[in-house]
C-alpha positions in Angstrom: 75.5 98.5 -23.4 77.0 95.1 -24.3 80.5 95.6 -25.5 82.6 92.8 -27.0 86.4 92.9 -27.1 88.6 90.5 -29.1 91.3 89.0 -26.9 92.4 86.0 -29.0 95.8 87.6 -29.6 96.7 87.0 -25.9 97.1 83.3 -26.6 100.9 82.5 -27.0 100.1 79.5 -29.3 98.2 81.7 -31.8 100.1 81.8 -35.1 99.8 85.6 -35.1 100.7 86.1 -31.5 102.7 89.3 -31.0 103.9 90.2 -27.5 103.3 94.0 -28.2 99.8 93.5 -29.5 99.0 91.1 -26.6 100.3 93.6 -24.0 98.4 96.4 -25.6 95.2 94.4 -25.7 95.5 93.2 -22.1 96.1 96.7 -20.8 93.2 98.1 -22.8 90.8 95.4 -21.5 91.8 95.8 -17.9 91.6 99.6 -17.9 88.3 100.0 -19.7 86.6 97.6 -17.3 88.2 99.3 -14.3 87.0 102.7 -15.7 83.4 101.4 -15.8 83.1 102.1 -12.0 79.3 102.1 -12.0 79.2 98.9 -14.0 76.9 100.5 -16.6 78.1 98.2 -19.3 78.5 94.4 -19.8 81.9 93.4 -21.1 82.1 90.3 -23.3 85.7 89.1 -23.8 86.5 86.7 -26.6 89.5 84.4 -26.1 91.1 81.7 -28.1 89.9 78.3 -26.7 93.5 77.4 -25.9 93.8 80.2 -23.3 92.5 78.7 -20.1 93.7 81.1 -17.5 91.4 84.1 -17.7 90.7 84.6 -14.0 92.4 88.0 -13.9 89.7 89.3 -16.3 86.7 88.1 -14.3 84.3 90.5 -12.8 80.6 91.0 -11.9 79.9 92.7 -15.3 82.4 90.6 -17.4 81.5 87.6 -19.5 84.2 85.3 -20.7 83.7 83.5 -24.0 86.0 81.3 -26.1 85.9 81.0 -29.9 84.8 77.3 -29.9 86.3 76.3 -33.3 89.9 77.5 -33.0 91.3 74.0 -33.2 89.8 73.5 -36.6 91.0 76.9 -38.1 94.0 75.3 -39.9 91.6 73.2 -41.9 89.1 75.9 -42.8 89.1 78.2 -45.8 89.5 81.8 -44.8 86.0 83.0 -45.8 84.5 80.1 -43.7 86.6 81.1 -40.7 85.3 84.7 -41.0 81.8 83.4 -41.3 82.2 81.3 -38.1 83.7 84.2 -36.2 80.9 86.5 -37.4 78.2 84.0 -36.5 79.6 83.6 -33.0 79.8 87.4 -32.5 76.2 87.8 -33.8 75.0 85.2 -31.4 76.5 87.2 -28.5 74.1 90.1 -29.3 76.7 92.8 -28.9 76.0 96.5 -29.2 79.6 97.0 -30.3 82.6 94.9 -31.1 86.2 96.2 -30.6 89.2 94.5 -32.1 92.4 96.1 -30.6 94.7 94.5 -33.1 93.0 95.1 -36.5 90.8 92.0 -37.1 87.6 92.9 -39.0 85.3 90.0 -39.5 83.9 91.0 -42.9 80.6 89.2 -42.7 79.7 90.5 -39.2 76.7 92.8 -39.5 77.2 94.6 -36.1 79.0 97.8 -35.2 82.8 97.5 -35.2 85.7 99.6 -33.8 89.3 98.5 -34.6 92.8 99.7 -34.0 95.2 99.8 -37.0 98.8 99.8 -35.8 100.0 100.2 -39.3 98.4 101.8 -42.4 99.4 100.4 -45.9 100.9 103.0 -48.2 99.7 101.5 -51.5 98.1 98.7 -53.4 100.9 96.2 -53.0 101.2 96.9 -49.2 97.4 96.7 -48.9 97.3 93.2 -50.4 100.1 92.1 -48.0 98.3 93.7 -45.1 95.0 91.9 -46.0 96.7 88.5 -46.3 98.8 88.9 -43.2 96.7 90.8 -40.7 93.1 90.0 -41.9 93.4 86.2 -41.9 94.0 86.1 -45.6 90.7 87.8 -46.5 90.6 88.1 -50.3 88.6 91.3 -50.4 89.7 94.8 -51.2 91.3 96.7 -48.3 88.9 99.6 -48.8 85.9 97.3 -48.6 87.3 95.8 -45.4 87.9 99.2 -43.8 84.3 100.3 -44.5 83.0 97.5 -42.3 84.3 99.5 -39.3 82.4 102.4 -37.9 85.6 103.8 -36.4 89.2 103.0 -37.0 91.7 104.1 -34.3 95.2 105.0 -35.6 98.5 106.1 -34.0 99.2 109.5 -35.6 97.7 112.3 -37.7 99.8 111.0 -40.6 98.2 107.6 -40.3 94.8 109.3 -40.4 95.7 111.2 -43.5 97.0 108.0 -45.2 93.8 106.1 -44.3 91.7 108.8 -45.9 93.9 109.9 -48.9 95.0 106.5 -50.1 92.2 104.2 -48.9 89.2 106.6 -48.9 88.1 106.0 -45.3 86.0 109.0 -44.0 88.1 111.4 -42.0 85.4 111.9 -39.4 85.5 108.2 -38.6 89.2 108.0 -38.0 90.2 108.5 -34.3 93.9 109.3 -33.4 95.2 107.7 -30.2 98.9 107.0 -29.9 99.5 103.3 -29.4 103.0 103.4 -27.8 102.4 101.3 -24.6 105.1 103.1 -22.7 103.6 106.5 -23.3 99.8 105.8 -22.9 98.0 107.3 -20.0 95.7 104.3 -19.6 93.4 106.1 -17.2 92.7 108.8 -19.7 92.7 106.4 -22.6 90.0 104.2 -21.0 87.7 107.2 -20.4 88.1 108.2 -24.1 87.4 104.7 -25.3 84.3 104.3 -23.2 83.0 107.6 -24.6 83.8 106.3 -28.1 82.0 103.0 -27.4 78.9 104.9 -26.2 79.0 107.2 -29.2 79.2 104.4 -31.7 77.2 101.7 -30.0 74.6 103.7 -28.2 
């Protein structure tokens, strides 16, 4: 299976760079690749073009790609940015795309798994969430959520919020704590690979 993982948040110059999200994403990437001991999958990692040092992620079944238009993002309307991202992901012919920090490219037709580190509690918070965390996408939060085949959340309460307030199907919400200090990454990586195979297979 060909699995893409969004790693653009690792770039310190990125306007939405967050050290916590960056550390979480790096740990996730390194551990799922290490857990694929039989190299049954191909891992396609998507970086911001400004991040040049990606050697620590290289491997026989790893392909490094850089979003080629990042330098123009400040000049592009949001929808166009999403279309470019979606087009680039489509060209990569992925079986599954995972965004560990909540990016959902809303014109991408492929299968998506994403982590939500925060769940909006109402309409006002949903609008702020969409503008802040979804690159300003001017679409309803519920519509955006429905683009993902699975959404990973921190707690059972987050799962309930996502279902009760935003109408996301309960059986598509996966609870996995996101506290970096408490995660058993060896177990987490096995669970993620099983989830990837379930959704993308």
